[in-house]
N, C-alpha and C positions, 0 to 999 in steps of 0.2 A: 442580406437581411437588413431591414430598416433600423436605423438608430437615431436617437435624439442627437441633434447637432448643437443647438443653442438652448440654454435654459436661463431665464432671467437676463437675457441679452448677451450672454457670453458663452463661448464654446465650452463644452464639458472638459476639454483638454486644458482650458485656461485656469491655472492655479494662482494667478496673481492676487494681490491683496484687494484690488478693486473688484475683481470677479467674485471672490469669496465673500466680500462684504455684501454685494448685491444678492447673492444666493442666500446667505444666512438671514438677510433682512427681507427676503421675498420682494425685492425692489426692481422695478422696471426702469432701465436707464433711458428709455425712449419717452415715457410719460413723465419721468422725474418724480415718481411717487410709487407707492406700493402697487405690485402687479394685481390686476383685476381678472386675470384669466384670459383676457383677450377674446379670440374667436372661440375658445373652449370654455368660457367662463361659467356656463350653466352645467357643465359636465365634469369640470376638472378639479373640484375641491378635494383636497387630500386631508383626511382627519387623522390626527396623531394619537387619539385616545388609546388605541390598542397597539401602538408601535413605539416602543421605548427608544429605539435607535433614532427615530425621527424627532422624538421629543428632546433628546439630548442635542441633536444637531440644530434644531430651530427652538432655542431656549425661550420659554415664556409664551409659546404659541400653542394653540390647540389644533391648528391646521393652517394650510396656505393653499392658494390656487396653484395648480401644476403649471408653472410659468414656462411652458414649452413654446419657444419661438419658431423653431424649424426642425425638420426631419430630413435626414440624409438616407436615400433609398439604397445606395451602394457606397462602398468605402471611397471610391474615387469620383462619385457623381456629385452634381450640384445639390445643395440643400433646397428643400421646398419649404417656403414660409407658410406656417399654419396660423399665425397670429397677426391680425391687422395692425396692431401697435408696432410690430417689427417692421412693417412696410412703411407706414407713415402715421404720425400723430400730429394733428392740428389742434390749436386751442389750448396750449399749456398755460397754466395759471400764472407762472412767474418766470421772469427772464433768466434767473439763475438755474432753472430746471431745463433750459433749452441748450443742453450740452451737445446732443446728437441730432442728426437729421436736419440741421440748419440749411445745408445746401439743397437738400431734397425739397424742403418746404419752400425755399426761395424760388426754385425752378417751377414748382407747381403754381405758385402765386403769379409768377411772371407770365405763364401761359393764359391766365385769365384776362390779361391785357387791361387791367385797371390803370388809370393815370398814376404815375409815380407819386407816392406820398399819401394816397387815398387810405383813409382809415377803414379797415375791414373787420366786420363782426364775424365771429365763427360760432355757429350753433351745431353742436354734435347731436347725432341721433334724433332727427326731427321726424316724428311720425305724423303722417297726414292721412286723414280719412275724409273723403268728400263724395257726396252723392248728388246726382242730378238726372235730368231727363233728356235723352237724346232720341229724336225721331219717335217719340211716344213711349220709349222704353227707359226704365230706370237703370242707370249705370253707376258704378262706384269705382273710386280710386282709393286704394289702400296700400301705401308703401311707406317705408322708412328711408330717409336720406341719411347716409353716414355723416356728411357734413354739408351744411349750407353756409356759403361765404357770401356776404352782402355788405355793401358800403353802409357805414353808420355816420350819423351826423345830427345836427340840431334840426329837429322837425317840428313845425308848428302844429297846433291842434287841427287846423284845416287840412294840412298835408296827411296827417295820420288818419283822419276820418275818411279822406278820399282814397288813401292807399288800402285801407282795410275794409271799406264798405260798411263801416259801423259809425255810430254817432260818437262825437268826442266824449260825451258824458260816459258812455259805455267804456271807451278805450282808456280814459283817464283812470278809472277804477282798476281795469285790467293791468295797465302798465305800472301803476303805483304798487299793486300787489306783487308784480313780477320783479320789482326792484329798480325800475327805471327812474331817473331823476327828472322831475318836472319843475320847471320854473315859470314865472309869470312876468310878462312885460306888456304894459298897456292893457289892451283889450284881448290879448292873445296869451295862450300858454304854450310852452315849448317842451319837447322831450329831448333830453340830451342823449346822444349816441343811439338814436332810434334807427330802425332799419329803413333805409331809403336807397333807391337806385336799383341796379340790375343784379339779380342773384345768380350764383353759379353753384353747382352741386359737385362735391367730390365723393366718389365711391371707391372704397378699398376692397379689392377682391383678392383673397388669399385662398390657399388650398384647403380642402376638407380631408379628414382622415377616414379610413375605412371602419373605424370604430374599435377594432382590436378584439382580442379574445382573452377573457378573464382566466381561463384555464392555463393559457400559455403566457399570461401576464404581459399582454401586448396592448392593453388599453393605455390611454394617455396617463391617468393617475398612477397606474402600476409601473409603467415604464419610468415615470418621473421618480417614484420612490426608489426603485432599484438604482437608477442613474446617480441621484444625489448622494446615495450611500456608497457609491463606488463599486456596486455590484454589476455583473454582466446583465445587460438588459436588451429587450427587443421592443421596438416601437410599432405602432400600427402603420399600415401603408397609406398611400395617397389615393383618394377616390377621384381619379382624374375626370371621369364622366360627370360626376356630380358637380364638380367645380365649374365646368363649362355650362352645364344645365342651369345652375343658379345664376350665372352671369347672363346667358342669352335670354332668360326669362325677364330680365330687367333692362338689358342694354338699350333696346329701341325705345321702350316706354319712357324711361327716365331721360333719355336724350331728347325725345320728342317734347316732353313736358317743359324742360328748361329752355328749349328753343322757343316755345310758345311764350315763355316769360321774358324772352330777350336775352337769356343767358345760355350756358352750355353745361353739359355734364362731362366731367373728366374722370375716367376710370384709371385707378392706380393698380398696376399688376406687376408680376415678376416675369422676367424674361423666359423662364421655363414654361410658364403658362401660355405665353405667346407661341412658343415652339410647339406645345401640345395642340393648341387650337389649329395651327397651320398644318400640322401633320395628320390630324384626325378629321378635318372638314375640307370642303371645297374652297374655303377662303384662305388665301395667302395674305395674312395680315401685313407681312413685310413689304408688300406692294404699296402700302399706304404710308410709308415712312414720310414724315412731313416736319416742317418747322413751325407751322401755325395750326391752330385748332380749326376744326370744321364742324360738321353736324354730329358725327360720332367720333369720340376721342379716347384713346388708350395711351397711357404713359407707363412705360415699363422700366423697372430698375433691376440691377443685377449685382450679384456678389463678384462677378468677374473672376479674376485670378487671386482674389484676396482670401479665399477659403483656407489656404495654407499659410497665411500671413502670421506674424508674431502675435502675442497675446493682446487682448483689447477688443473693444466693440468693432465689428466690421461695418463700416459705413457703406451702404449700397450706392452704386454709381452707374455709369454707362446709361444715362437716361436716354430713352428713345420714344419719340412721339409718333403714334400711328393715328392718322385722321383721314376721314373720307365722308362721302355723302351717305345719307341714311338709306336711300334707294334711288331708283331711276327717276322717280317723280311722276311716273305714269300710273295712274290709278283709275283708268276708265272702267275696269272690271274688278270685282272682288277677287282677292287672292289669299293664300294661306299666310301671306305676310301680315295680313290684317290681324291675325291671332296674336302677334307680338307687338302690336301697336296699342297705344293707350286707349282704353274704352271711353274715357271721358277726360277732359283737361280741366283741372281745377283752375280758377282764375288766380292771377298773381295776388290779388287782395287776400285770398285765403292763406297764402304763404306768409304775407306780411302780418296777418292777424296772429298766426302761430308764433312767429318770431317776437311779436309784441307781448306774448305771455311769459317770456323769460328773457333776461338780459344775455348778451353774448358771453361765452366763457372767457374770451379774451379779445383784445383789439390788436390787429396786425397793421403793418405799414406796407403798402404795395411797393415792391422793389422797382 
């Protein structure tokens, strides 16, 4: 029967002071701040108003997100990560919050192959809507990128206008409102840490749950309540098919778009998802084990043998990159593959315009 494995970053079996502190303060060790519910954030709120035991445990709070990181399907099986924060968080606000996932982050950034020392802006959850006409038909692009990583630097008014396809007068207002610093030298104005260069997209793909059963108390919030109170609990299962369906619906589209912009999309996954895809489709992903990125890229992380390790946060490791071509390149005739290709490609200027509307959450240094 499925059980919760990690809550607020620590195994349920971990009774250390650090683990208890994170639980009682609903703190996510990977974000370095309060848990936001991660992948279950819209469905995981636990209200304490009718539960005196939870009120006593979480003093001074009316509720918390059910900070479930992972679920273990069987007692000796590997945990399945259900929260994207557990897999990777980019763009932390302060250096002192960057306690965990440092090596994972460095590995991800190195695969983007920016020149060492490049200042990189990180924009989380960039939603892009774009419409245009293709062969006389109106087409639309409506996707959200988990993270956009793009070099930042001092950009002149002319550079910003050219990159966004807008006048500098328009962009100056937009970027000042967004918090960008603008200076003036001679006849030109400059944006400090403006988005310039080639963008890359980082997508985090974690598992979905089956939803659970309220009568059997197997929903995420109910399983969380019972688990943190030390009671026997049962968790929802993993919806394997939905995980792959969500990923395949975006895999080619987002890879194709970033290639058109000169960059690439890197999908961050867990090794058990790679195993599932390989066993349930005609594709053997492990045939694409690589050292450098290509057109389609998946980077997998694993718990490895650390599941039974001593108390403390388990750092994911055993990074493996799987990369390969998007297709054969032969497109003389229409095929069903066209259904998962991008219907229309927004220009790079549209992305730069979006990034200009808000400053990056942090500035990283390429390793």
